[in-house]
C-alpha positions, 0 to 999 in steps of 0.5 A: 183268298188269292185274288186274279186282278185280270178278271174283266168286271161282268155286268149281269143284267141288274148287277155287277160281279166284280173281280173280288167275288171270282175266286182264282182258279181252283180254289174251292172257297165258299164264301156267300155275301148276304142274300136275301135269296132273290135271283138278283143276288149273284150269289144265293145262300149255302141253305139255298144251295143245300136244298138245290143239291138235294132236290138235284138228287132226288129229281135228276141223279141217274136219269139218266146222267150220272155225273156224282157220287152222291155220298161223296158229293155231299161230303165236300159240299159240308166240307166247303170243297165244292167250287161255286161255279159248281154250285151254280150249276146244280141250283140252275139244273134243280130250280126247275123242280123245285116248289119254292115260292121264290122261283114260282114267277121266275124260273125261266129268268133264274135258270138262265141267270145262274147258269150263265153265271157259272159259265161266266165264272169257268170262262172269265177265270180259264178253268177249263184251261188249267193243266190240272183240272179236277172232275168238277170242271167236267160236271159243271160244263157237262150240266151247263150242255145239258140246260143248253140242250133242254128248253128255250127261254126268252128273256129281254128278246133273245133266246137263253137255251135251246141252242144246240151250237153252245150245247155242242160246243160245251159237251165237246169242251167236257169230253176233251177234259174228261179225257185229258184226265184220262177217265176214258181208260182205268189208270190204276190211280191208288184212289178209293174205289168210289171214286174210281167208279164216279169217274166211269160213271162221269164218263159214261154219262158224257158218253150217253149226253154226247150220243144223244146231241149227235143224233143229227146230220153233221155231228161227228164223235169226240168219243169214239167206241175203240177209245173207250178202255175203261170198264163199263159202269157198276150199277151197284157202287154208283146207285145201290138200289140197282142190280149189280151184274159181274159183267159190268165190272170186268168188261169194257165197251170194245169188248162188249161189242165183241162179246160172245153170246153163248156166255150167260153173264147180263148187262145191267141198266147202265150199261145196256143204255151205253150199249144202245147209245152206241148202236143208235150214234152209229145207226143215225151216222150211217142213215145220215150219210149221203156216200153210196155204200160199198155193200147193200144193208142186207148183206151182213157184212154191211154196217147195217148189218153190223149194227143189226148184230148189236140189236140182236145181242141186246135181245138176247140180253134181255131174253136172259135177263127177264127170263121167268120171274127174275124181275117183277115191278118192285124191283123199281119201287122203293117205299111202294112208289116208282123210284126215278133212280132205278128206272132211269137207264132201263127206259133209256135203253129201251128208247135207243134200242127202238129208235135204232131200229127206227132210224135203220129202217126209216122208209125215207131214209133208207130211200135215199141210199136205195136210190144209189143202190146198184144192185136188185133190192129183194121185196121180202127184205123191203117189206121187212124192214118197213115192217120193223120200222112201223113196229118200232115206231109204235113201241117206242111211243107207247114206252114213253107214253106209259112212261109219263103216265109214270110220273118217269122223268121227261127229258129232250131226248124222250121228246124227240124219240116221241116226234120221230115214232109220230113222224114215221107213223104218219107216213103210215096213215094211208096205208092200204091195210085198214089196221095199220091205218088205224094203229098209225092214226092211235100212235099220231094221236099219242105223240101229239098229245104228249108233246102238247103236254109236256110243251108247257114245261119243256119249250123244247117239246113245242118246237117238235109240235110246230117248228120252222127250219130256214132254207138257204143256198149260198148263205142267202136265205131263200124261205122258211118251212115248217117242220113239227108233227102238227105241220108235218101231218098236215101235209102227209099225203105229199110223202105217199111214194116213200112207200112204193115198193121201189122207193128211191124217192125221185119224185121228192122235191129238194125242199121235200128231202130237206123237210123228211130230214129235219124232221128226224134231226134232234139238231134241227128239231132242238134249234128254237126258232123265233117264229112258230107260225106255221108256214106254207110247205108247197114246194111247186105248183103241183102241191097245191092240190088239197090233202086230207084233214088228218088234224081231227085224228088228233083229238080221238079219245082212246078206245079199246079197240085202238088202244089194244092195239099199241099193246103187241109186243116184239119177238125177243123181248117178251116177258118185261115187267107189265108196267112197262111192256111197251119196252117189249 
C-alpha cells in the first residue's frame, strides 16, 4: 500500500492515527488492525462494519435518502471495494439503531468519534479534491452532513453535532463533487443500468437533503431546478418493493414542472417527494424574502401563484393514483409488518406538501409581505389563506403523529415540521370560534408530546421544545430570547394582532419579528444552544402584562371529541390509505 507521508499525525482523544494507518487518496485497501471492538480503537473489525451495513439498509436506506444500490454496495464490500472513510460513515450512522451491548452506554460518543474519524481521513488525505473522485466520496460526505444535522452530543464540553454550519458546508461539498461527476445529467455512460440508477438516486437524495437544510433564511440553493437534467428516480430499480411509474423513467424535473395535467401517467413516491421538495424550497425562499414583490400573491402569475400550481399538480396526481382501491394498506407491508423502505418517500412527499402550504400561507410571514403591498387586499383571499394554513398545519401534525405511532422513522426534518405545525396552531388558540380553539389546543398538545417523546433519542427535538436565540447588532450580543414550542406557547397572546383582518404586523417589535421568524426557520431551530433555561421574552414594558396559562393544555388526555377533529380530510387528497389518513 502506498503511503502519503505528508499527512500529519492526528491526535484523536485517546489514540493516535499515524500516516501509516491512512491509505493514500483512492486506495480501497481494507486493512483492519487488531481490535476488541472498543471505540478506543481507530478501526473496528470487518464483522462490525458488516453488521453496521445490515443495520443501515434496514433502518436508514430509503428513509428517505437512497445513497446506494444495496446489492452493488454489498458486493463491493465483500470484495474489499468500499473505502474506509465510507465504512466509518455508515458505522457512525448505524450505531444509533444498534442494540449491541458494547454501544449501549456510549452511543453518542461512538457516533461522534467514527464520524469525525471518517471526516479526518477525507480532509487530511485530500480525497474530496482529486480530479477523478468516485461516488463513494459523495456518499460519505452526505452521510456525515446528516449526522451533523440530526443530533447534538455534548462531549468534553463541546457540541459535536446539531451544527448547521458544518452540515451546510458538507452538503455543499457533496453537491459540487456530484456536479463534477455529472450526476445531474444522464450522460449516456456505458455502465450497467443498476449503476446508472444508483447515480440518479444519489443525486436526488442530495437534492432532498439540500431542500431540507435550506428550509431557512439566508441559505441559497446549490442545485437549481432548471439544471436537473437527469431523469427522475425509478422506484423499481432503486427499491424493488416500491411501485414503478413510467413517468419516472422518462421525465426530468423541469419537464414535470411544465407537465400537462390531462395526461394519465403518475409519479412514484420518490419522484413525488422530489416535486414537493422543489415546491417547499421555493415557498421557503419566498416566505423569508424581504423584497417587495412585483405582483400580489392573489395574482395567479405571481410566484405565490406558480407555487400553488405545483401543489395543484401534486393533488391531481394523488387523485389519479389513489382513486378507487389502487393502493391499500398492504402495499406498505412486508411479511405483515410496515416496511419503512416502502413508506419513507410516501410520508416525505406529504410532509413537504403540507409544509409548503403552511409556509406559503403563514399568517405572520404573509403579514410581513402584505404590509409592503400597495394593493387592496381581498378579504376573501385573506380568509382563505389563513384557513389553508390552519388546515394544513393540522394535517401535517396528524400525519407525523400517526406515522410515529406506527413506528415509522423519525428524522430531524419531521421534528421541524411538527414544530412549525405547533407554532402555527399556537396563533389560533385565541380564535373567536370555539371549535377552532379546541382543534388548535389538541394540535399543540400533540406536537408538544411528540417532541417530548422524541427528545431523549434526538437532541434536536429537545431544541424544538426549548430553544434560545442570541440577538445582536453590529456583532455585539445584546441578549438571549427563548423560542421553542414550549416558550412560544407561553407568550402566544403577544402575537394575536397577526390575525387581524389587515395584518400589517405594525404592532410587533423587532424582537417579536425575530422570534416569529425563528420558530419556522430550520437553520435557527436546529442549532443547539449551550443553555436551555427559559428566558424572559418581554421586549418592552408594555409586554409585562400577564398572559393566559396555556401550559395546562399540553397535559390534557385525548378525548373522542378532540381526536375526531384531527381526521377531517383536505379536498383533493381523499381516498388515501386509512392508516395514514392524515395525509388526506
